[in-house]
MDTraj code that builds the backbone (N, CA, C; nanometers):
import mdtraj as md
import numpy as np

residues = "MET THR ASN GLU LYS VAL ASN ILE LYS VAL GLU ILE PRO GLU GLY THR PHE CYS GLY GLY ASN CYS SER THR CYS VAL HIS TRP GLU ARG ASN ASN ARG ASP SER ASN ASP ARG GLY TYR CYS SER TYR TYR THR THR TYR TYR HIS PRO SER GLU ARG ASN GLY CYS ILE ASN HIS GLU GLU ARG".split()
xyz = np.array([
    [11.5636, 12.1833, 13.8747],
    [11.6643, 12.0892, 13.8301],
    [11.6755, 12.0962, 13.6779],
    [11.7978, 12.0998, 13.6291],
    [11.8201, 12.1044, 13.4847],
    [11.8810, 11.9735, 13.4379],
    [11.8764, 11.9527, 13.3093],
    [11.9342, 11.8319, 13.2505],
    [12.0645, 11.8628, 13.1787],
    [12.1407, 11.9571, 13.2310],
    [12.2674, 11.9943, 13.1696],
    [12.3719, 11.8853, 13.1927],
    [12.4498, 11.8601, 13.0900],
    [12.5583, 11.7641, 13.1018],
    [12.6814, 11.8373, 13.1544],
    [12.7419, 11.7829, 13.2593],
    [12.8593, 11.8438, 13.3198],
    [12.9771, 11.7491, 13.3026],
    [13.0854, 11.7978, 13.2450],
    [13.2074, 11.7191, 13.2302],
    [13.3070, 11.7617, 13.3366],
    [13.3589, 11.6636, 13.4065],
    [13.4585, 11.6901, 13.5104],
    [13.5856, 11.6149, 13.4737],
    [13.6974, 11.6859, 13.4710],
    [13.8255, 11.6250, 13.4389],
    [13.8989, 11.5956, 13.5695],
    [13.9424, 11.4705, 13.5851],
    [14.0168, 11.4302, 13.7038],
    [14.1570, 11.3932, 13.6595],
    [14.2555, 11.4590, 13.7160],
    [14.3943, 11.4294, 13.6820],
    [14.4562, 11.3432, 13.7914],
    [14.5223, 11.2361, 13.7499],
    [14.5909, 11.1483, 13.8432],
    [14.7374, 11.1897, 13.8436],
    [14.7933, 11.2234, 13.9607],
    [14.9291, 11.2769, 13.9650],
    [15.0374, 11.1808, 13.9176],
    [15.0254, 11.0529, 13.9477],
    [15.1256, 10.9551, 13.9055],
    [15.0564, 10.8290, 13.8577],
    [15.1122, 10.7654, 13.7569],
    [15.0599, 10.6378, 13.7096],
    [14.9304, 10.6513, 13.6327],
    [14.8647, 10.5399, 13.6163],
    [14.7384, 10.5372, 13.5436],
    [14.6395, 10.4496, 13.6179],
    [14.5134, 10.4697, 13.5894],
    [14.4097, 10.3841, 13.6449],
    [14.3637, 10.2900, 13.5356],
    [14.3626, 10.1613, 13.5652],
    [14.3229, 10.0626, 13.4657],
    [14.1767, 10.0273, 13.4841],
    [14.1033, 10.0279, 13.3775],
    [13.9624, 9.9926, 13.3837],
    [13.9367, 9.8467, 13.3548],
    [14.0397, 9.7649, 13.3501],
    [14.0227, 9.6234, 13.3184],
    [13.9558, 9.5465, 13.4306],
    [13.9103, 9.4276, 13.3993],
    [13.8522, 9.3443, 13.5023],
    [13.9240, 9.2087, 13.5056],
    [13.8752, 9.1192, 13.5878],
    [13.9413, 8.9911, 13.6102],
    [13.9691, 8.9128, 13.4813],
    [13.8802, 8.9180, 13.3863],
    [13.8927, 8.8330, 13.2678],
    [14.0201, 8.8584, 13.1875],
    [14.0829, 8.9744, 13.2033],
    [14.2071, 9.0040, 13.1313],
    [14.3259, 9.0217, 13.2251],
    [14.3109, 8.9776, 13.3510],
    [14.4135, 9.0005, 13.4528],
    [14.4970, 8.8753, 13.4799],
    [14.6284, 8.8942, 13.5026],
    [14.7184, 8.7818, 13.5302],
    [14.6885, 8.7170, 13.6655],
    [14.6275, 8.7879, 13.7570],
    [14.6000, 8.7346, 13.8906],
    [14.4759, 8.6457, 13.8958],
    [14.3907, 8.6521, 13.7952],
    [14.2640, 8.5787, 13.7959],
    [14.2827, 8.4420, 13.7331],
    [14.2506, 8.3375, 13.8081],
    [14.2651, 8.1995, 13.7611],
    [14.1289, 8.1470, 13.7183],
    [14.1016, 8.1572, 13.5895],
    [13.9684, 8.1238, 13.5378],
    [13.9295, 7.9782, 13.5583],
    [14.0263, 7.8873, 13.5682],
    [13.9952, 7.7453, 13.5849],
    [13.9863, 7.7021, 13.7311],
    [14.0180, 7.7901, 13.8224],
    [14.0078, 7.7636, 13.9660],
    [13.8800, 7.8319, 14.0138],
    [13.7696, 7.7561, 14.0227],
    [13.6370, 7.8132, 14.0509],
    [13.5835, 7.7724, 14.1874],
    [13.4982, 7.8584, 14.2454],
    [13.4287, 7.8227, 14.3693],
    [13.2890, 7.7706, 14.3347],
    [13.2069, 7.7452, 14.4347],
    [13.0733, 7.6887, 14.4132],
    [12.9784, 7.7860, 14.3429],
    [13.0130, 7.9149, 14.3389],
    [12.9323, 8.0153, 14.2685],
    [12.9877, 8.0458, 14.1301],
    [13.0824, 7.9633, 14.0825],
    [13.1441, 7.9744, 13.9500],
    [13.2288, 8.1012, 13.9334],
    [13.2803, 8.1535, 14.0451],
    [13.3692, 8.2685, 14.0394],
    [13.5130, 8.2195, 14.0303],
    [13.5968, 8.2884, 13.9499],
    [13.7377, 8.2540, 13.9368],
    [13.8187, 8.3065, 14.0544],
    [13.9311, 8.2407, 14.0813],
    [14.0156, 8.2767, 14.1949],
    [14.1109, 8.3897, 14.1586],
    [14.1245, 8.4886, 14.2477],
    [14.2195, 8.5987, 14.2308],
    [14.3360, 8.5751, 14.3259],
    [14.4548, 8.5498, 14.2713],
    [14.5713, 8.5226, 14.3553],
    [14.6224, 8.6483, 14.4258],
    [14.5893, 8.7664, 14.3761],
    [14.6314, 8.8900, 14.4416],
    [14.5534, 8.9117, 14.5716],
    [14.4204, 8.9011, 14.5628],
    [14.3355, 8.9222, 14.6792],
    [14.3060, 8.7933, 14.7567],
    [14.3521, 8.6808, 14.7068],
    [14.3293, 8.5469, 14.7646],
    [14.1822, 8.5202, 14.7944],
    [14.0966, 8.5526, 14.6970],
    [13.9540, 8.5233, 14.7072],
    [13.8974, 8.5067, 14.5662],
    [13.7699, 8.4771, 14.5555],
    [13.7057, 8.4485, 14.4274],
    [13.6197, 8.5654, 14.3804],
    [13.6190, 8.5894, 14.2482],
    [13.5399, 8.6978, 14.1896],
    [13.4828, 8.6573, 14.0545],
    [13.3677, 8.7169, 14.0210],
    [13.3207, 8.7203, 13.8823],
    [13.3913, 8.8411, 13.8212],
    [13.4279, 8.8375, 13.6933],
    [13.4961, 8.9523, 13.6324],
    [13.4237, 9.0847, 13.6530],
    [13.2927, 9.0844, 13.6479],
    [13.2169, 9.2094, 13.6636],
    [13.2275, 9.2674, 13.8043],
    [13.2661, 9.1884, 13.9009],
    [13.2772, 9.2378, 14.0381],
    [13.4013, 9.3232, 14.0597],
    [13.5015, 9.3124, 13.9733],
    [13.6270, 9.3860, 13.9916],
    [13.6549, 9.4812, 13.8756],
    [13.5533, 9.5318, 13.8117],
    [13.5754, 9.6247, 13.7017],
    [13.6427, 9.7509, 13.7557],
    [13.7588, 9.7830, 13.7023],
    [13.8326, 9.8982, 13.7500],
    [13.9264, 9.8664, 13.8644],
    [13.9624, 9.7411, 13.8810],
    [14.0507, 9.6995, 13.9903],
    [14.1854, 9.7715, 13.9821],
    [14.2295, 9.8293, 14.0919],
    [14.3542, 9.9052, 14.0933],
    [14.4774, 9.8139, 14.0828],
    [14.4624, 9.6847, 14.1119],
    [14.5740, 9.5907, 14.1032],
    [14.5698, 9.5062, 13.9764],
    [14.4915, 9.5476, 13.8795],
    [14.4777, 9.4759, 13.7528],
    [14.6088, 9.4807, 13.6747],
    [14.6536, 9.3655, 13.6248],
    [14.7702, 9.3573, 13.5365],
    [14.7299, 9.2759, 13.4137],
    [14.7553, 9.3312, 13.2955],
    [14.7180, 9.2628, 13.1709],
    [14.7920, 9.1305, 13.1554],
    [14.7242, 9.0329, 13.0977],
    [14.7853, 8.9023, 13.0662],
    [14.8900, 8.9202, 12.9610],
])
top = md.Topology()
chain = top.add_chain()
for i, resn in enumerate(residues, 1):
    res = top.add_residue(resn, chain, resSeq=i)
    for name in ("N", "CA", "C"):
        top.add_atom(name, md.element.get_by_symbol(name[0]), res)
traj = md.Trajectory(xyz[None], top)
């Protein structure tokens, strides 16, 4: 086994992939919390901590 660094380029044919998470998304309602202190996501109709949706494909900037 070697410790060589390998770079792989992935091209997306259309659009872009957003690496944002709930904290900067229009769908995340930070003041609507569940018993685990997770904010409500109106897109998925469930609750999340921002770190749980890092890289969400339905992320839209505020």
